[in-house]
mmCIF file of the N, C-alpha and C atoms, coordinates in Angstrom:
data_MODEL
# 
_entry.id   MODEL 
# 
loop_
_atom_site.group_PDB 
_atom_site.id 
_atom_site.type_symbol 
_atom_site.label_atom_id 
_atom_site.label_alt_id 
_atom_site.label_comp_id 
_atom_site.label_asym_id 
_atom_site.label_entity_id 
_atom_site.label_seq_id 
_atom_site.pdbx_PDB_ins_code 
_atom_site.Cartn_x 
_atom_site.Cartn_y 
_atom_site.Cartn_z 
_atom_site.occupancy 
_atom_site.B_iso_or_equiv 
_atom_site.pdbx_formal_charge 
_atom_site.auth_seq_id 
_atom_site.auth_comp_id 
_atom_site.auth_asym_id 
_atom_site.auth_atom_id 
_atom_site.pdbx_PDB_model_num 
ATOM 1   N N  . MET A 1 1  ? 128.524 152.659 -9.290  1.00 0.00 ? 1  MET A N  1 
ATOM 2   C CA . MET A 1 1  ? 126.920 153.143 -9.440  1.00 0.00 ? 1  MET A CA 1 
ATOM 3   C C  . MET A 1 1  ? 125.816 152.153 -9.640  1.00 0.00 ? 1  MET A C  1 
ATOM 4   N N  . ASN A 1 2  ? 126.481 151.131 -9.852  1.00 0.00 ? 2  ASN A N  1 
ATOM 5   C CA . ASN A 1 2  ? 125.314 149.754 -9.861  1.00 0.00 ? 2  ASN A CA 1 
ATOM 6   C C  . ASN A 1 2  ? 124.745 149.785 -8.290  1.00 0.00 ? 2  ASN A C  1 
ATOM 7   N N  . LEU A 1 3  ? 125.530 149.549 -7.566  1.00 0.00 ? 3  LEU A N  1 
ATOM 8   C CA . LEU A 1 3  ? 125.494 149.083 -5.933  1.00 0.00 ? 3  LEU A CA 1 
ATOM 9   C C  . LEU A 1 3  ? 124.149 150.577 -5.494  1.00 0.00 ? 3  LEU A C  1 
ATOM 10  N N  . VAL A 1 4  ? 124.594 151.767 -5.904  1.00 0.00 ? 4  VAL A N  1 
ATOM 11  C CA . VAL A 1 4  ? 123.957 152.647 -5.563  1.00 0.00 ? 4  VAL A CA 1 
ATOM 12  C C  . VAL A 1 4  ? 122.268 152.345 -6.463  1.00 0.00 ? 4  VAL A C  1 
ATOM 13  N N  . ARG A 1 5  ? 122.411 151.975 -7.197  1.00 0.00 ? 5  ARG A N  1 
ATOM 14  C CA . ARG A 1 5  ? 120.817 151.680 -8.031  1.00 0.00 ? 5  ARG A CA 1 
ATOM 15  C C  . ARG A 1 5  ? 120.588 150.600 -7.462  1.00 0.00 ? 5  ARG A C  1 
ATOM 16  N N  . SER A 1 6  ? 121.472 149.414 -6.968  1.00 0.00 ? 6  SER A N  1 
ATOM 17  C CA . SER A 1 6  ? 120.497 148.710 -6.276  1.00 0.00 ? 6  SER A CA 1 
ATOM 18  C C  . SER A 1 6  ? 119.789 149.234 -4.910  1.00 0.00 ? 6  SER A C  1 
ATOM 19  N N  . TYR A 1 7  ? 120.661 149.593 -4.336  1.00 0.00 ? 7  TYR A N  1 
ATOM 20  C CA . TYR A 1 7  ? 120.336 149.952 -3.076  1.00 0.00 ? 7  TYR A CA 1 
ATOM 21  C C  . TYR A 1 7  ? 118.820 151.262 -2.942  1.00 0.00 ? 7  TYR A C  1 
ATOM 22  N N  . GLN A 1 8  ? 118.737 151.997 -4.039  1.00 0.00 ? 8  GLN A N  1 
ATOM 23  C CA . GLN A 1 8  ? 117.670 152.628 -4.244  1.00 0.00 ? 8  GLN A CA 1 
ATOM 24  C C  . GLN A 1 8  ? 116.131 152.171 -4.639  1.00 0.00 ? 8  GLN A C  1 
ATOM 25  N N  . ASN A 1 9  ? 116.637 150.816 -5.474  1.00 0.00 ? 9  ASN A N  1 
ATOM 26  C CA . ASN A 1 9  ? 115.695 150.184 -5.721  1.00 0.00 ? 9  ASN A CA 1 
ATOM 27  C C  . ASN A 1 9  ? 114.904 149.249 -4.414  1.00 0.00 ? 9  ASN A C  1 
ATOM 28  N N  . TRP A 1 10 ? 115.870 149.156 -3.673  1.00 0.00 ? 10 TRP A N  1 
ATOM 29  C CA . TRP A 1 10 ? 115.545 148.072 -2.600  1.00 0.00 ? 10 TRP A CA 1 
ATOM 30  C C  . TRP A 1 10 ? 114.817 149.180 -1.850  1.00 0.00 ? 10 TRP A C  1 
ATOM 31  N N  . ARG A 1 11 ? 115.233 150.191 -1.562  1.00 0.00 ? 11 ARG A N  1 
ATOM 32  C CA . ARG A 1 11 ? 114.453 151.634 -0.448  1.00 0.00 ? 11 ARG A CA 1 
ATOM 33  C C  . ARG A 1 11 ? 113.361 151.390 -1.420  1.00 0.00 ? 11 ARG A C  1 
ATOM 34  N N  . ARG A 1 12 ? 113.427 152.060 -2.346  1.00 0.00 ? 12 ARG A N  1 
ATOM 35  C CA . ARG A 1 12 ? 111.683 152.018 -3.048  1.00 0.00 ? 12 ARG A CA 1 
ATOM 36  C C  . ARG A 1 12 ? 110.774 150.751 -3.042  1.00 0.00 ? 12 ARG A C  1 
ATOM 37  N N  . TYR A 1 13 ? 111.429 149.503 -3.341  1.00 0.00 ? 13 TYR A N  1 
ATOM 38  C CA . TYR A 1 13 ? 110.492 148.125 -3.014  1.00 0.00 ? 13 TYR A CA 1 
ATOM 39  C C  . TYR A 1 13 ? 110.431 148.442 -1.648  1.00 0.00 ? 13 TYR A C  1 
ATOM 40  N N  . ARG A 1 14 ? 111.113 148.641 -0.504  1.00 0.00 ? 14 ARG A N  1 
ATOM 41  C CA . ARG A 1 14 ? 110.501 148.556 0.678   1.00 0.00 ? 14 ARG A CA 1 
ATOM 42  C C  . ARG A 1 14 ? 109.587 149.823 0.937   1.00 0.00 ? 14 ARG A C  1 
ATOM 43  N N  . GLU A 1 15 ? 109.472 150.864 0.679   1.00 0.00 ? 15 GLU A N  1 
ATOM 44  C CA . GLU A 1 15 ? 108.876 151.400 1.017   1.00 0.00 ? 15 GLU A CA 1 
ATOM 45  C C  . GLU A 1 15 ? 107.325 151.595 0.262   1.00 0.00 ? 15 GLU A C  1 
ATOM 46  N N  . THR A 1 16 ? 107.221 150.528 -0.720  1.00 0.00 ? 16 THR A N  1 
ATOM 47  C CA . THR A 1 16 ? 105.741 150.254 -1.560  1.00 0.00 ? 16 THR A CA 1 
ATOM 48  C C  . THR A 1 16 ? 105.196 149.281 -0.810  1.00 0.00 ? 16 THR A C  1 
ATOM 49  N N  . VAL A 1 17 ? 106.153 148.376 -0.397  1.00 0.00 ? 17 VAL A N  1 
ATOM 50  C CA . VAL A 1 17 ? 105.563 147.446 0.842   1.00 0.00 ? 17 VAL A CA 1 
ATOM 51  C C  . VAL A 1 17 ? 104.816 148.076 1.818   1.00 0.00 ? 17 VAL A C  1 
ATOM 52  N N  . SER A 1 18 ? 105.770 148.896 2.399   1.00 0.00 ? 18 SER A N  1 
ATOM 53  C CA . SER A 1 18 ? 105.299 149.432 3.598   1.00 0.00 ? 18 SER A CA 1 
ATOM 54  C C  . SER A 1 18 ? 104.013 150.461 3.788   1.00 0.00 ? 18 SER A C  1 
ATOM 55  N N  . GLU A 1 19 ? 103.982 151.172 2.184   1.00 0.00 ? 19 GLU A N  1 
ATOM 56  C CA . GLU A 1 19 ? 102.857 151.412 2.431   1.00 0.00 ? 19 GLU A CA 1 
ATOM 57  C C  . GLU A 1 19 ? 101.728 151.121 1.862   1.00 0.00 ? 19 GLU A C  1 
ATOM 58  N N  . LEU A 1 20 ? 101.759 149.880 1.107   1.00 0.00 ? 20 LEU A N  1 
ATOM 59  C CA . LEU A 1 20 ? 100.545 149.003 0.636   1.00 0.00 ? 20 LEU A CA 1 
ATOM 60  C C  . LEU A 1 20 ? 100.015 148.063 1.890   1.00 0.00 ? 20 LEU A C  1 
ATOM 61  N N  . ASN A 1 21 ? 100.774 147.759 3.128   1.00 0.00 ? 21 ASN A N  1 
ATOM 62  C CA . ASN A 1 21 ? 100.596 147.116 3.913   1.00 0.00 ? 21 ASN A CA 1 
ATOM 63  C C  . ASN A 1 21 ? 99.908  148.234 5.095   1.00 0.00 ? 21 ASN A C  1 
ATOM 64  N N  . ARG A 1 22 ? 100.332 149.251 4.855   1.00 0.00 ? 22 ARG A N  1 
ATOM 65  C CA . ARG A 1 22 ? 99.536  150.336 5.614   1.00 0.00 ? 22 ARG A CA 1 
ATOM 66  C C  . ARG A 1 22 ? 97.716  150.779 5.343   1.00 0.00 ? 22 ARG A C  1 
ATOM 67  N N  . LEU A 1 23 ? 97.357  149.740 4.138   1.00 0.00 ? 23 LEU A N  1 
ATOM 68  C CA . LEU A 1 23 ? 95.898  150.173 3.321   1.00 0.00 ? 23 LEU A CA 1 
ATOM 69  C C  . LEU A 1 23 ? 95.542  148.983 4.284   1.00 0.00 ? 23 LEU A C  1 
ATOM 70  N N  . SER A 1 24 ? 94.008  149.291 4.385   1.00 0.00 ? 24 SER A N  1 
ATOM 71  C CA . SER A 1 24 ? 93.090  148.253 4.723   1.00 0.00 ? 24 SER A CA 1 
ATOM 72  C C  . SER A 1 24 ? 92.998  147.588 3.489   1.00 0.00 ? 24 SER A C  1 
ATOM 73  N N  . GLN A 1 25 ? 92.159  146.316 4.153   1.00 0.00 ? 25 GLN A N  1 
ATOM 74  C CA . GLN A 1 25 ? 91.590  145.514 3.054   1.00 0.00 ? 25 GLN A CA 1 
ATOM 75  C C  . GLN A 1 25 ? 90.456  145.953 2.027   1.00 0.00 ? 25 GLN A C  1 
ATOM 76  N N  . ARG A 1 26 ? 89.797  146.466 2.913   1.00 0.00 ? 26 ARG A N  1 
ATOM 77  C CA . ARG A 1 26 ? 89.006  147.365 1.198   1.00 0.00 ? 26 ARG A CA 1 
ATOM 78  C C  . ARG A 1 26 ? 89.786  148.278 0.879   1.00 0.00 ? 26 ARG A C  1 
ATOM 79  N N  . GLU A 1 27 ? 90.600  149.252 1.199   1.00 0.00 ? 27 GLU A N  1 
ATOM 80  C CA . GLU A 1 27 ? 90.999  150.004 0.018   1.00 0.00 ? 27 GLU A CA 1 
ATOM 81  C C  . GLU A 1 27 ? 92.018  148.890 -0.578  1.00 0.00 ? 27 GLU A C  1 
ATOM 82  N N  . LEU A 1 28 ? 92.808  147.969 -0.129  1.00 0.00 ? 28 LEU A N  1 
ATOM 83  C CA . LEU A 1 28 ? 93.681  147.214 -1.343  1.00 0.00 ? 28 LEU A CA 1 
ATOM 84  C C  . LEU A 1 28 ? 92.473  146.450 -2.461  1.00 0.00 ? 28 LEU A C  1 
ATOM 85  N N  . ALA A 1 29 ? 91.002  146.212 -1.914  1.00 0.00 ? 29 ALA A N  1 
ATOM 86  C CA . ALA A 1 29 ? 90.027  145.439 -2.839  1.00 0.00 ? 29 ALA A CA 1 
ATOM 87  C C  . ALA A 1 29 ? 89.880  146.465 -3.720  1.00 0.00 ? 29 ALA A C  1 
ATOM 88  N N  . ASP A 1 30 ? 89.650  147.925 -3.465  1.00 0.00 ? 30 ASP A N  1 
ATOM 89  C CA . ASP A 1 30 ? 89.224  148.969 -4.089  1.00 0.00 ? 30 ASP A CA 1 
ATOM 90  C C  . ASP A 1 30 ? 90.345  149.209 -4.958  1.00 0.00 ? 30 ASP A C  1 
ATOM 91  N N  . LEU A 1 31 ? 91.506  148.930 -5.167  1.00 0.00 ? 31 LEU A N  1 
ATOM 92  C CA . LEU A 1 31 ? 92.537  149.074 -6.004  1.00 0.00 ? 31 LEU A CA 1 
ATOM 93  C C  . LEU A 1 31 ? 92.685  147.671 -6.848  1.00 0.00 ? 31 LEU A C  1 
ATOM 94  N N  . GLY A 1 32 ? 92.243  146.543 -6.655  1.00 0.00 ? 32 GLY A N  1 
ATOM 95  C CA . GLY A 1 32 ? 92.341  145.466 -7.411  1.00 0.00 ? 32 GLY A CA 1 
ATOM 96  C C  . GLY A 1 32 ? 93.327  144.888 -7.016  1.00 0.00 ? 32 GLY A C  1 
ATOM 97  N N  . ILE A 1 33 ? 93.868  144.864 -5.434  1.00 0.00 ? 33 ILE A N  1 
ATOM 98  C CA . ILE A 1 33 ? 95.238  144.119 -4.734  1.00 0.00 ? 33 ILE A CA 1 
ATOM 99  C C  . ILE A 1 33 ? 95.060  143.185 -3.866  1.00 0.00 ? 33 ILE A C  1 
ATOM 100 N N  . ALA A 1 34 ? 95.821  142.207 -4.195  1.00 0.00 ? 34 ALA A N  1 
ATOM 101 C CA . ALA A 1 34 ? 95.093  141.157 -2.457  1.00 0.00 ? 34 ALA A CA 1 
ATOM 102 C C  . ALA A 1 34 ? 96.493  141.462 -1.919  1.00 0.00 ? 34 ALA A C  1 
ATOM 103 N N  . ARG A 1 35 ? 96.335  141.048 -0.566  1.00 0.00 ? 35 ARG A N  1 
ATOM 104 C CA . ARG A 1 35 ? 97.420  141.372 0.357   1.00 0.00 ? 35 ARG A CA 1 
ATOM 105 C C  . ARG A 1 35 ? 98.406  140.115 0.152   1.00 0.00 ? 35 ARG A C  1 
ATOM 106 N N  . THR A 1 36 ? 98.105  139.246 -0.622  1.00 0.00 ? 36 THR A N  1 
ATOM 107 C CA . THR A 1 36 ? 99.155  138.144 -0.959  1.00 0.00 ? 36 THR A CA 1 
ATOM 108 C C  . THR A 1 36 ? 99.988  138.991 -2.721  1.00 0.00 ? 36 THR A C  1 
ATOM 109 N N  . ASP A 1 37 ? 99.856  139.735 -3.056  1.00 0.00 ? 37 ASP A N  1 
ATOM 110 C CA . ASP A 1 37 ? 100.153 140.302 -4.204  1.00 0.00 ? 37 ASP A CA 1 
ATOM 111 C C  . ASP A 1 37 ? 100.667 141.274 -4.008  1.00 0.00 ? 37 ASP A C  1 
ATOM 112 N N  . ILE A 1 38 ? 100.920 141.957 -2.694  1.00 0.00 ? 38 ILE A N  1 
ATOM 113 C CA . ILE A 1 38 ? 102.000 143.089 -2.380  1.00 0.00 ? 38 ILE A CA 1 
ATOM 114 C C  . ILE A 1 38 ? 103.283 142.981 -2.809  1.00 0.00 ? 38 ILE A C  1 
ATOM 115 N N  . PRO A 1 39 ? 104.111 142.018 -2.554  1.00 0.00 ? 39 PRO A N  1 
ATOM 116 C CA . PRO A 1 39 ? 105.357 141.782 -2.982  1.00 0.00 ? 39 PRO A CA 1 
ATOM 117 C C  . PRO A 1 39 ? 105.836 142.087 -4.088  1.00 0.00 ? 39 PRO A C  1 
ATOM 118 N N  . ALA A 1 40 ? 104.904 141.425 -5.243  1.00 0.00 ? 40 ALA A N  1 
ATOM 119 C CA . ALA A 1 40 ? 104.724 141.066 -7.050  1.00 0.00 ? 40 ALA A CA 1 
ATOM 120 C C  . ALA A 1 40 ? 104.196 143.053 -7.161  1.00 0.00 ? 40 ALA A C  1 
ATOM 121 N N  . VAL A 1 41 ? 103.784 143.683 -6.752  1.00 0.00 ? 41 VAL A N  1 
ATOM 122 C CA . VAL A 1 41 ? 102.969 145.005 -6.782  1.00 0.00 ? 41 VAL A CA 1 
ATOM 123 C C  . VAL A 1 41 ? 104.509 145.582 -6.546  1.00 0.00 ? 41 VAL A C  1 
ATOM 124 N N  . ALA A 1 42 ? 105.233 145.441 -5.320  1.00 0.00 ? 42 ALA A N  1 
ATOM 125 C CA . ALA A 1 42 ? 106.340 146.559 -5.196  1.00 0.00 ? 42 ALA A CA 1 
ATOM 126 C C  . ALA A 1 42 ? 107.317 145.875 -6.143  1.00 0.00 ? 42 ALA A C  1 
ATOM 127 N N  . ARG A 1 43 ? 107.118 144.797 -6.790  1.00 0.00 ? 43 ARG A N  1 
ATOM 128 C CA . ARG A 1 43 ? 108.778 144.701 -7.249  1.00 0.00 ? 43 ARG A CA 1 
ATOM 129 C C  . ARG A 1 43 ? 108.396 144.817 -8.804  1.00 0.00 ? 43 ARG A C  1 
ATOM 130 N N  . ARG A 1 44 ? 107.291 145.516 -9.257  1.00 0.00 ? 44 ARG A N  1 
ATOM 131 C CA . ARG A 1 44 ? 106.902 145.715 -10.277 1.00 0.00 ? 44 ARG A CA 1 
ATOM 132 C C  . ARG A 1 44 ? 107.516 147.621 -10.392 1.00 0.00 ? 44 ARG A C  1 
ATOM 133 N N  . THR A 1 45 ? 107.273 147.944 -9.056  1.00 0.00 ? 45 THR A N  1 
ATOM 134 C CA . THR A 1 45 ? 107.487 149.687 -9.557  1.00 0.00 ? 45 THR A CA 1 
ATOM 135 C C  . THR A 1 45 ? 108.949 149.760 -9.290  1.00 0.00 ? 45 THR A C  1 
ATOM 136 N N  . VAL A 1 46 ? 109.814 148.875 -9.371  1.00 0.00 ? 46 VAL A N  1 
ATOM 137 C CA . VAL A 1 46 ? 111.190 149.089 -9.251  1.00 0.00 ? 46 VAL A CA 1 
ATOM 138 C C  . VAL A 1 46 ? 112.252 148.537 -10.699 1.00 0.00 ? 46 VAL A C  1 
ATOM 139 N N  . ILE A 1 47 ? 111.329 148.146 -11.325 1.00 0.00 ? 47 ILE A N  1 
ATOM 140 C CA . ILE A 1 47 ? 111.881 147.606 -12.715 1.00 0.00 ? 47 ILE A CA 1 
ATOM 141 C C  . ILE A 1 47 ? 112.087 149.026 -13.791 1.00 0.00 ? 47 ILE A C  1 
# 
């Protein structure tokens, strides 16, 4: 079960990073996210 949860968390992380990377600088700024913050924001989605 732990392996399945880890895989699901990894997938959610990768999807979040991918979606955020598709946004423009302007869209990210509107959300208050710097491009360098994307990994940290994505990590918070899997907690």
